[in-house]
C-alpha positions as CSV (number, residue, x, y, z in Angstrom):
1,X,98.2,37.9,-109.2
2,X,100.1,34.6,-109.5
3,X,102.5,35.2,-112.3
4,X,105.1,32.5,-112.2
5,X,105.4,28.9,-111.0
6,X,108.7,27.8,-109.5
7,X,109.8,24.7,-107.8
8,X,106.4,23.6,-106.6
9,X,105.4,26.9,-104.9
10,X,103.9,30.1,-106.3
11,X,106.7,32.7,-106.5
12,X,104.4,35.7,-105.8
13,X,103.1,34.0,-102.6
14,X,106.6,33.2,-101.5
15,X,107.8,36.8,-102.0
16,X,104.7,38.1,-100.2
17,X,105.4,35.7,-97.3
18,X,109.1,36.8,-97.2
19,X,107.9,40.5,-97.0
20,X,105.6,39.7,-94.2
21,X,108.3,37.9,-92.3
22,X,110.7,40.9,-92.8
23,X,108.1,43.3,-91.5
24,X,107.5,41.1,-88.5
25,X,111.2,40.9,-87.8
26,X,111.5,44.7,-88.0
27,X,108.5,45.2,-85.7
28,X,109.9,42.7,-83.2
29,X,113.3,44.5,-83.2
30,X,111.5,47.9,-82.6
31,X,109.5,46.3,-79.7
32,X,112.6,44.9,-78.2
33,X,114.4,48.2,-78.4
34,X,111.4,50.0,-76.7
35,X,111.3,47.3,-74.0
36,X,115.0,47.6,-73.3
37,X,114.7,51.3,-73.1
38,X,111.8,51.1,-70.7
39,X,113.7,48.6,-68.5
40,X,116.8,50.9,-68.4
41,X,114.6,53.9,-67.5
42,X,112.9,51.9,-64.8
43,X,116.3,50.8,-63.3
44,X,117.6,54.4,-63.5
45,X,114.5,55.7,-61.6
46,X,115.0,53.0,-59.0
47,X,118.6,54.0,-58.5
48,X,117.8,57.8,-58.4
49,X,114.7,57.4,-56.1
50,X,115.9,54.4,-54.0
51,X,113.1,51.9,-54.7
52,X,114.6,49.0,-53.0
53,X,112.1,46.3,-54.2
54,X,112.8,47.2,-57.8
55,X,116.6,47.1,-57.3
56,X,116.3,43.7,-55.5
57,X,114.4,42.4,-58.6
58,X,117.2,43.4,-60.9
59,X,120.1,42.3,-58.6
60,X,118.4,39.0,-57.7
């Protein structure tokens, strides 16, 4: 599996690690988008249905 040696680190391992980091970043962005969407829907429901405690939490 290790094909090339560059600058004190195995190139294949470095590229694998970069791929894992990219996938983690992508997953993190998806999770943040879902979280923001759920927060927006929660706030919208609070406005529509008048849940004062939820609104107080957002307003501070």
